[in-house]
Structures are given as structure tokens and as C-alpha cells.
C-alpha positions as CSV (number, residue, x, y, z in Angstrom):
1,M,66.5,117.1,82.2
2,N,68.1,120.2,80.5
3,F,70.9,122.6,79.8
4,F,74.0,121.1,81.6
5,R,73.2,117.5,81.9
6,S,74.6,115.2,79.1
7,A,77.0,113.0,77.5
8,P,76.8,112.3,73.8
9,V,77.0,108.6,72.9
10,W,80.2,108.9,70.9
11,L,82.1,110.0,74.0
12,A,81.2,106.7,75.8
13,A,83.9,104.0,75.8
14,V,82.7,100.9,74.1
15,S,82.5,97.8,76.5
16,A,83.6,99.9,79.5
17,Y,83.5,99.9,83.3
18,I,82.5,103.1,84.8
19,V,84.2,104.4,88.1
20,V,82.8,107.5,89.6
21,A,84.9,109.4,92.2
22,F,83.2,111.8,94.5
23,T,84.4,114.7,96.7
24,T,82.3,116.7,99.1
25,T,82.4,119.7,96.7
26,E,82.0,117.9,93.4
27,R,80.1,114.6,92.7
28,A,81.0,114.7,89.0
29,V,84.3,113.1,88.0
30,V,84.1,110.2,85.7
31,H,86.8,107.8,84.4
32,R,86.6,105.0,82.0
33,R,88.9,102.1,81.3
34,A,88.6,99.3,78.8
35,V,87.3,95.9,79.8
36,P,89.6,93.0,79.5
37,D,88.7,90.6,76.6
38,S,88.1,87.9,79.2
39,L,85.3,89.7,80.7
40,R,83.6,90.8,77.5
41,S,81.0,88.9,75.6
42,P,80.7,89.2,71.9
43,V,77.1,90.0,70.7
44,H,75.4,89.9,67.4
45,V,72.6,92.4,66.6
46,H,69.6,91.6,64.3
47,V,66.9,94.0,63.4
48,V,63.5,92.5,64.2
49,A,61.3,95.4,63.3
50,S,61.9,99.0,62.2
51,G,59.8,102.1,61.3
52,L,58.0,102.0,64.7
53,D,56.9,105.0,66.7
54,V,58.9,104.9,69.9
55,P,58.2,101.4,71.3
56,W,58.3,102.5,75.0
57,E,57.6,99.0,76.4
58,I,58.3,95.4,75.0
59,V,57.2,92.2,76.7
60,W,57.4,88.6,75.7
61,G,53.8,87.5,74.9
62,P,52.1,84.2,75.6
63,D,52.1,83.6,71.9
64,N,55.7,83.8,71.6
65,W,55.5,87.3,69.9
66,I,56.8,90.6,71.2
67,W,54.0,92.8,72.6
68,Y,54.8,96.5,72.5
69,T,53.4,100.0,73.3
70,G,53.8,102.8,70.8
71,Q,54.2,106.1,72.5
72,S,51.6,107.8,70.3
73,G,48.9,105.2,71.6
74,T,49.2,102.0,69.7
75,I,49.6,98.6,71.1
76,G,50.8,95.8,68.7
77,R,52.5,92.5,68.6
78,I,55.4,91.5,66.4
79,D,56.6,88.1,65.2
80,P,60.3,88.0,66.3
81,R,61.1,85.5,63.5
82,T,59.5,87.4,60.6
83,G,58.9,91.0,61.8
84,E,55.2,90.7,61.0
85,N,53.4,93.5,63.0
86,K,49.8,93.3,64.0
87,L,48.0,96.3,65.5
88,L,45.9,95.4,68.5
89,V,44.4,98.8,69.4
90,K,44.9,102.5,68.9
91,I,44.0,104.5,72.0
92,E,42.7,107.8,70.9
93,E,42.7,109.6,74.1
94,V,46.5,109.2,74.6
95,Y,48.3,112.6,74.8
96,R,51.6,112.4,73.3
97,H,54.0,115.3,74.1
98,R,57.8,115.0,74.7
99,S,58.1,112.1,77.1
100,L,54.3,111.7,77.6
101,G,52.1,109.2,75.9
102,L,51.5,105.5,76.1
103,L,54.2,104.1,78.2
104,G,54.2,100.9,80.5
105,M,52.6,97.6,79.9
106,A,52.2,94.3,81.7
107,L,50.3,91.1,80.7
108,H,48.1,88.9,83.3
109,P,50.2,86.0,84.5
110,D,47.2,83.6,83.7
111,F,46.6,85.1,80.3
112,A,44.7,82.1,78.9
113,G,42.0,82.4,81.5
114,N,42.3,86.1,82.2
115,P,43.4,87.8,78.8
116,Y,44.1,91.1,80.4
117,V,46.7,93.7,79.3
118,Y,47.5,96.6,81.7
119,V,48.9,99.9,80.3
120,D,49.4,103.4,81.6
121,Y,49.3,106.6,79.5
122,T,48.9,110.4,79.9
123,C,45.7,112.2,78.9
124,K,44.9,115.9,78.6
125,K,41.5,117.5,79.1
126,D,41.6,121.2,78.7
127,S,44.8,122.1,80.5
128,V,44.8,119.2,83.0
129,I,47.1,116.3,82.3
130,T,46.5,113.0,84.1
131,T,48.0,109.4,84.1
132,K,45.5,106.6,83.5
133,L,46.1,102.9,84.4
134,V,43.8,101.0,82.1
135,R,43.1,97.3,81.8
136,F,42.1,96.0,78.2
137,T,40.8,92.6,77.3
138,Y,42.3,90.6,74.5
139,R,39.8,89.1,72.1
140,G,40.0,88.0,68.4
141,E,43.4,89.6,68.1
142,R,42.1,92.9,69.3
143,L,42.2,94.8,72.6
144,T,38.8,95.8,73.8
145,N,36.8,96.8,76.9
146,P,39.1,99.5,78.5
147,L,38.6,99.6,82.3
148,T,40.1,102.6,84.0
149,M,41.7,101.2,87.2
150,L,43.5,104.4,88.4
151,E,43.8,108.0,87.5
152,I,46.3,110.3,89.0
153,P,47.8,113.8,88.4
154,A,50.5,114.0,85.7
155,H,52.7,116.8,84.3
156,T,54.7,117.7,81.2
157,G,57.4,115.3,82.5
158,H,58.4,112.9,85.4
159,N,55.4,110.5,85.0
160,G,57.3,107.2,85.3
161,S,56.0,104.7,84.4
162,R,56.6,101.0,84.4
163,I,54.3,98.1,85.3
164,V,55.3,94.6,86.5
165,I,53.4,91.7,88.0
166,S,55.0,90.5,91.2
167,P,55.6,86.8,92.1
168,D,52.6,87.0,94.5
169,R,50.6,88.4,91.6
170,K,50.2,91.9,92.5
171,L,50.4,94.8,90.1
172,M,53.3,97.1,90.8
173,F,53.1,100.6,89.1
174,A,55.9,103.1,89.3
175,T,55.0,106.8,89.1
176,G,57.1,109.9,88.8
177,D,56.8,113.1,91.0
178,A,55.1,115.0,88.2
179,I,57.6,117.9,88.5
180,T,56.1,118.7,91.9
181,I,58.8,118.8,94.5
182,T,56.6,118.0,97.4
183,N,54.9,114.9,95.9
184,A,57.7,112.2,96.5
185,Q,57.7,112.7,100.3
186,D,53.8,113.2,100.7
187,K,52.4,109.7,101.4
188,G,49.1,111.1,100.7
189,S,50.0,111.6,97.1
190,L,50.3,108.7,94.6
191,N,53.1,110.5,92.6
192,G,56.7,109.7,93.2
193,K,55.9,106.2,94.5
194,V,55.8,102.7,93.6
195,L,52.1,101.5,94.0
196,R,50.9,98.0,94.7
197,M,47.5,96.8,93.9
198,N,45.5,93.5,93.4
199,L,45.0,92.6,89.8
200,D,41.3,93.7,90.1
201,G,42.4,97.1,91.2
202,S,41.7,96.8,94.8
203,V,44.2,97.8,97.6
204,P,45.9,94.7,99.1
205,A,45.4,94.3,102.8
206,D,49.0,93.9,103.6
207,N,50.2,97.2,102.1
208,P,52.3,99.3,104.4
209,I,49.7,102.2,104.7
210,R,46.0,101.0,105.3
211,G,43.8,101.6,102.5
212,S,46.6,103.0,100.3
213,Y,48.2,101.8,97.1
214,V,51.6,103.3,98.3
215,W,54.3,100.6,98.6
216,S,57.4,102.8,98.6
217,W,58.0,106.6,98.4
218,G,60.7,109.2,97.8
219,H,61.1,108.5,94.0
220,R,61.8,111.1,91.3
221,N,61.0,109.3,88.1
222,I,61.4,105.6,88.0
223,Q,61.9,104.3,84.4
224,G,62.4,100.6,84.9
225,L,61.1,97.7,87.1
226,A,62.1,94.0,87.1
227,Y,62.1,91.1,89.5
228,G,65.3,89.1,90.1
229,A,66.2,86.2,92.2
230,N,64.7,85.8,95.7
231,G,61.8,88.0,94.7
232,I,64.1,91.2,94.7
233,L,62.3,94.1,92.8
234,Y,64.9,96.3,91.1
235,S,64.1,99.8,89.7
236,S,66.1,102.3,87.6
237,E,65.4,105.9,88.4
238,H,66.3,109.2,86.9
239,G,68.2,111.8,89.1
240,D,68.3,115.4,88.6
241,A,71.7,116.8,87.5
242,V,73.4,114.0,89.4
243,E,72.9,110.4,90.8
244,D,70.8,108.4,88.6
245,E,70.0,105.3,90.6
246,L,69.5,101.4,90.6
247,N,67.3,100.6,93.7
248,I,66.0,97.6,95.5
249,I,62.3,98.4,96.2
250,R,61.2,97.2,99.6
251,K,57.9,97.6,101.4
252,G,57.5,100.9,103.3
253,H,60.8,102.3,102.5
254,N,61.6,105.9,101.7
255,Y,64.2,106.5,99.0
256,G,64.9,110.1,99.9
257,W,64.0,112.4,96.9
258,P,64.2,115.2,97.0
259,K,66.2,115.5,100.2
260,V,68.6,112.8,99.3
261,E,70.2,112.1,95.8
262,G,72.0,108.8,95.4
263,F,73.8,107.6,98.4
264,C,73.3,109.6,101.7
265,D,76.8,111.2,101.6
266,Q,76.3,115.0,101.8
267,P,76.0,117.0,105.0
268,N,72.4,118.1,104.2
269,E,71.4,114.6,103.3
270,R,72.8,113.1,106.5
271,A,70.9,115.8,108.4
272,F,67.7,114.6,106.8
273,R,68.5,111.1,107.6
274,D,68.9,111.9,111.2
275,S,65.2,112.4,111.4
276,V,63.9,110.3,108.5
277,E,65.2,106.8,107.5
278,A,66.0,106.8,103.8
279,T,67.2,103.8,101.8
280,D,70.5,104.0,99.7
281,P,70.6,102.9,96.1
282,V,72.4,99.7,95.1
283,K,74.3,101.8,92.6
284,S,74.3,105.4,91.3
285,W,75.8,107.2,88.3
286,T,77.2,110.7,88.1
287,P,77.4,112.1,85.4
288,T,73.8,110.8,84.8
289,I,73.2,108.2,82.2
290,A,69.4,108.4,81.9
291,P,68.6,104.8,82.8
292,A,65.5,103.2,81.2
293,G,64.1,99.8,81.0
294,I,65.5,96.9,83.0
295,A,65.3,93.1,82.8
296,V,67.0,90.2,84.7
297,Y,68.7,87.8,82.5
298,K,67.8,84.1,82.4
299,G,68.9,82.2,79.4
300,K,71.4,80.1,77.5
301,H,73.0,82.5,75.0
302,F,75.0,84.1,77.8
303,P,75.4,81.8,80.7
304,E,77.9,84.1,82.3
305,W,75.2,86.8,82.6
306,K,72.8,84.6,84.5
307,G,71.1,86.7,87.1
308,A,72.5,89.9,85.7
309,I,70.5,93.2,85.4
310,L,70.2,94.2,81.8
311,L,69.8,98.1,81.7
312,T,69.1,100.3,78.7
313,T,70.1,103.9,78.8
314,L,68.8,107.0,76.8
315,K,71.6,109.6,77.3
316,E,74.5,107.2,77.0
317,A,72.6,105.1,74.4
318,D,74.0,101.8,75.6
319,L,73.0,98.4,77.0
320,R,74.7,97.6,80.3
321,V,75.1,94.3,82.1
322,L,75.1,94.8,85.8
323,K,76.3,91.7,87.6
324,P,75.1,91.4,91.3
325,D,76.6,89.3,94.0
326,A,75.0,86.0,95.1
327,E,72.5,87.8,97.3
328,G,71.5,90.2,94.6
329,T,72.0,93.2,96.8
330,R,75.5,94.6,95.4
331,I,76.5,95.2,91.9
332,V,80.0,93.7,91.5
333,S,80.6,94.5,87.8
334,E,79.3,96.7,85.0
335,H,79.7,95.7,81.3
336,I,78.7,97.6,78.2
337,P,78.2,95.4,75.1
338,I,76.4,97.8,73.0
339,D,77.3,101.5,73.0
340,G,75.9,104.2,70.8
341,T,75.4,102.3,67.6
342,Y,71.6,102.4,67.7
343,G,70.9,105.7,69.5
344,R,68.7,105.9,72.6
345,L,67.7,102.6,74.1
346,R,64.4,102.4,75.9
347,A,63.1,99.0,76.8
348,V,64.5,95.5,77.2
349,C,63.1,91.9,77.5
350,V,64.4,88.4,77.4
351,G,63.0,85.5,75.2
352,P,62.7,82.0,76.4
353,D,65.7,81.0,74.5
354,G,67.8,83.6,76.0
355,S,67.8,86.1,73.2
356,I,67.8,89.7,74.4
357,Y,65.4,92.3,72.8
358,V,65.9,96.0,73.1
359,S,63.8,98.8,71.5
360,T,65.3,102.2,70.5
361,S,63.8,105.6,71.4
362,N,65.0,108.0,68.7
363,R,61.7,109.5,67.7
364,D,60.7,110.9,71.1
365,W,61.1,114.2,72.7
366,N,64.8,114.7,72.2
367,P,66.2,113.7,68.7
368,G,69.7,114.6,67.7
369,S,73.3,113.5,67.5
370,G,72.6,111.7,64.1
371,F,69.3,110.2,65.1
372,P,66.6,109.4,64.3
373,K,67.7,107.3,61.3
374,P,65.3,106.6,58.5
375,E,64.6,103.1,59.9
376,D,63.9,104.3,63.5
377,D,62.5,103.3,65.7
378,R,63.5,99.7,65.9
379,I,63.3,96.5,67.9
380,L,66.7,94.6,68.0
381,R,67.5,91.0,68.8
382,I,70.8,90.4,70.7
383,T,72.5,86.9,70.6
384,R,75.9,85.6,71.2
385,G,78.4,86.8,68.5
386,T,81.8,85.9,67.4
387,K,85.2,87.6,67.7
388,A,84.4,89.4,64.4
389,D,81.4,90.9,66.2
390,L,83.5,91.9,69.1
391,A,85.9,93.8,66.9
392,V,82.9,95.7,65.5
393,Q,81.6,96.4,68.9
394,N,84.9,98.1,69.9
395,P,86.9,98.7,66.6
396,K,89.4,101.0,68.1
397,G,89.4,99.9,71.7
398,E,88.3,103.3,72.5
399,T,88.7,104.8,76.1
400,D,88.4,108.2,77.4
401,S,92.1,109.1,77.3
402,G,91.8,112.6,78.5
403,E,92.9,114.0,75.2
404,T,89.8,116.2,75.1
405,G,90.0,119.5,77.1
406,R,88.3,119.3,80.4
407,G,85.7,122.0,79.5
408,A,84.7,120.0,76.4
409,L,84.4,116.8,78.5
410,L,82.2,118.5,81.2
411,Y,80.0,119.9,78.4
412,R,79.5,116.6,76.9
413,Q,78.7,115.0,80.2
414,Y,76.2,117.6,81.3
415,C,75.0,119.6,78.2
416,A,75.1,118.0,75.0
417,S,72.2,115.5,75.4
418,C,70.0,118.5,75.4
419,H,71.8,121.3,73.7
420,K,73.6,118.8,71.4
421,P,77.3,118.6,70.8
422,D,77.1,121.6,68.4
423,G,75.3,123.7,71.0
424,K,72.3,124.3,68.7
425,G,69.7,122.7,70.8
426,V,66.5,121.3,69.5
427,A,64.0,123.6,67.9
428,G,61.0,124.2,70.3
429,T,62.5,122.1,72.9
430,F,66.0,123.3,74.1
431,P,67.4,126.5,73.2
432,T,70.4,127.3,71.3
433,L,73.7,128.4,73.0
434,H,74.7,130.4,69.9
435,G,74.6,134.2,70.2
436,T,71.7,134.2,73.0
437,E,71.5,137.0,75.5
438,Q,71.6,134.4,78.4
439,V,75.1,133.2,77.2
440,R,76.4,136.7,76.3
441,D,75.7,138.2,79.6
442,K,78.3,136.4,81.7
443,A,77.0,137.1,85.1
444,R,73.5,136.0,84.1
445,F,75.0,132.8,82.4
446,V,76.9,131.8,85.5
447,Q,73.9,132.3,87.7
448,I,71.8,130.1,85.3
449,I,74.3,127.4,85.6
450,L,74.5,127.7,89.4
451,K,70.8,128.0,90.1
452,G,69.1,126.3,87.0
453,L,65.9,127.4,85.4
454,S,62.1,126.5,85.8
455,G,59.3,127.8,83.6
456,K,58.9,129.8,80.4
457,I,61.8,131.8,78.9
458,R,62.3,133.5,75.5
459,V,65.6,132.9,73.8
460,N,66.2,134.8,70.5
461,G,62.5,135.4,70.2
462,E,61.5,131.8,70.7
463,E,59.7,130.6,73.8
464,F,60.8,127.5,75.8
465,D,59.5,125.7,78.7
466,Q,62.6,125.0,80.8
467,H,63.2,122.7,83.6
468,M,66.9,122.9,83.9
469,P,68.6,121.5,87.1
470,A,70.9,123.6,89.1
471,M,74.6,122.8,88.7
472,G,75.7,124.4,92.0
473,F,77.1,121.0,93.1
474,L,80.0,121.4,90.8
475,A,83.3,123.0,91.9
476,D,83.9,126.5,90.9
477,E,86.7,125.5,88.7
478,S,84.4,123.0,86.8
479,I,81.6,125.6,86.2
480,A,84.2,128.1,84.9
481,E,85.5,125.4,82.5
482,I,82.0,124.7,81.1
483,G,81.1,128.3,80.9
484,T,84.3,129.2,79.1
485,Y,83.8,126.3,76.6
486,V,80.3,127.4,75.8
487,R,81.2,131.1,75.5
488,Q,84.3,130.4,73.4
489,T,83.4,127.5,71.2
490,F,79.7,128.7,70.3
491,N,80.4,132.4,70.8
492,R,84.0,133.0,69.9
493,D,84.0,136.7,70.7
494,L,83.3,136.3,74.3
495,D,85.7,136.4,77.2
496,P,86.2,133.3,79.4
497,V,84.5,132.6,82.7
498,R,87.0,132.9,85.6
499,V,86.9,130.9,88.9
500,Q,86.6,134.3,90.6
501,D,83.4,135.0,88.5
502,V,81.7,131.8,89.8
503,A,82.8,132.4,93.3
504,E,81.3,136.0,93.2
505,M,78.0,134.7,91.7
506,R,77.7,131.7,94.1
507,G,77.6,134.1,97.0
508,K,74.6,136.1,95.6
């Protein structure tokens, strides 16, 4: 996720619906409007714990404590009443790098008789990176006896990974495509899939492919899994430069990546679906929002949210409430009660009393925009608030009024989460856009925007490992506006990018 794919949190309208309009040439126009007060629910936020090292997963434990994974390899449990934090294990073989580390976690549904904790994490031996699915046993307030249930190839990104236990007591494990474009459509690969296994690690007899863990395929990088009403399994998934998705995961279904992004609405996507059946998402977002953890709401604090899908986001740094229809197969409304205040939000779970818990993700691979704060990372509890809380949530009734120039808006939507609003990037991770050869050479700059980048590049003498998506789906006018904004805001002596410049480079 890189270069021209972003939107800083301060751009987002607090408590907003998002309406995305598409054309065949540009899938990237976003409009926001304020939500009427009658549709907004005031929330109150309390800090449960702070000073954590990226709590990637949080689940409600059988002891009424919050169990969490720390991305650097710790598993702990926190008393939500007092914030007391107890370490359960430090996994030394965890390889932490950017988005890699200790990620998903699920607890055995019969924990008293089977005190098992399932986690997945990345490892590195020499130059080989893998993802392990491991079962620990809980004894004497410690996690012991690690048992490796599965090990699959991994990469420097796109490793998933969420774990949930299904109503029929199967372990569902979401994996990313490991930055290998062929994995998702290859049913012989376990990357880019939702995997289904028995709780002892064996292959269920009723899986769609005999002898295989594969349950569904065609996934790029799933970041959230949760069961809703009627046994529906929802997933949140990162797109490339467009089309983040909310999907319903079904047995034996193909979700299209990399041939289809979001809804099958482009000529090349329709051609693919003429020969291969691909399943559309329930909802998609362009510009992308970097969806993360999801949970389905059941509780008393917000009865109007019953059955809603709670979604945390990284790029937009908000908590969204997605209300489905009675069947759970269509999203009828989208509400944003928390927007930008706490930075990137990673995981979400719901307590028995209906309190909502979310974790922040500000000390991970892409800090910036005022984060991390000294108290990061945090676990927050969300309960019903008052009208005063509602005023704090949206002190100015902000919406995107269009006052900002279109080039600046497009930059914020596609670039700033990586290169930051000031264009200075992140040292060692994302290059600056100030005074670089790649930006000063206009033809080369336009080609980079159109075609993207993959692999190692040198910028101002520093080496970066880049996986920047191509932005050729944008109209020539939009690319010219982005290019002009970058060249004249961060490099004031440079001439603008013209529509003709883009058209000429697009043909090469």
C-alpha cells in the first residue's frame, strides 16, 4: 500500500455516510454528507489500557478479561475494569517487521475443558518468511506447550490474518496472497484464501476440495472475520489502489482477486467472469479506507445497532457501523461514530454488556499524522454517551465542502497515508516527495503514477522496498491534478503536469 493511496484522518467527516460514484474511466470520486442527528448515536470513550505494543487482536475471554496479541510477540490479558495487564507468554520466534508479527487469535469455544489459544504469526529463518498457525495451552495463568498446526509461505506484506471459530466449531483462518499475484487464484496454494480446519488441525471431510483446507479463494489480504446472524461469515479485505471490500464468505466461492477488484463492473472483469464465476462483495470503498477488524454487535448499550457490523479502519482511522438488511446480505446504512481522534484502529470486540472495545495501531509500520502519541497504543471502551459527547464527536459539523482544491483532495485520498500530508514520507519506509529525481523528472513521475512500482529503489541516496499500486484507473485529468499538486506544493519550482502529458505517457 503505497505512494498514491491515502486519506488523512482529518479529512474525513465526523459521523458521515460515504457515497462513492463510479464511471468506466475513473472509480475514485468520493462525496461525504453529514448524518442527521436522528441517525447518530452519541458515544463515550474510556481508555482501558495504554502503552501497549500494537494490540493486533482483542477478544473477550472466558474470565471476563480482554485477551490480546501484541505485534512483537506477546499475548496478554487485561482487566477491563482496572486496566491490570498480565503477560501470558512472549513468543521469541515472532518476526516483527512493518505489518508482520503476531497477528490473529481465537480461543477454543469449550475453554474450561479445552484451554486452547490459537494464534498466527510470522517467522523468519535466513531469508525465508513463513506464517505459522500455533495452538497454546493455558495453565496457571501462562500459555505453554506450543503446537504448530500449519506453516505456509509469507512475505513482507499481505499475510492476513484473522482467526475465528465457526458455529459448527471449525477454525477459520484468513490468509493473504503474500504479495504473489498468482497465489489467490491457485487452489493448490494456501495463500489468498480462507482456510477451514477441525480444531485439532485436521481437514474437515466436507470442505469443498477433498483433502484441502481451502474454503474460499481469490482474496488479496483479509483483515477481519466475524460471524453474524444466520451463520453468515463476514470478512473485510484490503484492495490495491481501489476497492476495499466487505464480503460474505461462502463455501467454494471465488472472490476474484487479482482479476476482479470490488464489483465486477469493468470490461476486463466481465470478460473474466464469462469463464470463471466470481462473487461480488457486499460493499466496497474507493478511495480505499484500509478496513481492519470487524465484529457483529449484540448488546444493550446501542439497541439500534443490533446486528450491525462494527468495522475499524487504519487509513481513515475511524469506527464504522454498517447496518445490514434483515437477511444480512446488503448494507443499508453506514455511520461513523469515532473519526480520527485516536489514530489508526485495528481490532474490535464486544463485551457481554454491550460495551465495544477497540484497539489502536499507531506504533506499527506506518506512523505519522500526529501519531503515535506518548500513551499509544491503547485499548478503548465505547459506551453510550450524551449530547455533550455528540458535540465532541463532531464539534464543527464537518463535511467535505469542496473548499480544498481537487489536486489536494486527490492527494489526501491516495497518497497521504504513506507519504504523509506534508509529503515527507516515513524514514526507511516511504520516500519523501521533496526534491527527488523521481518527482523532478516529469515524464518519469507520470509513468510511476500510471504504472506503479515494485521492488527496491533509491531516493536521495536511501534505499526503499516499494510496492506502489498503479493508478492508471484514474482519469488523465485526475492524474494531472495529483502530479501538479505534488510538483508545485512540495517542489515549488516545477511546472505543472498537463492532461496532455498524461495522455502521452499512458500510450507508452
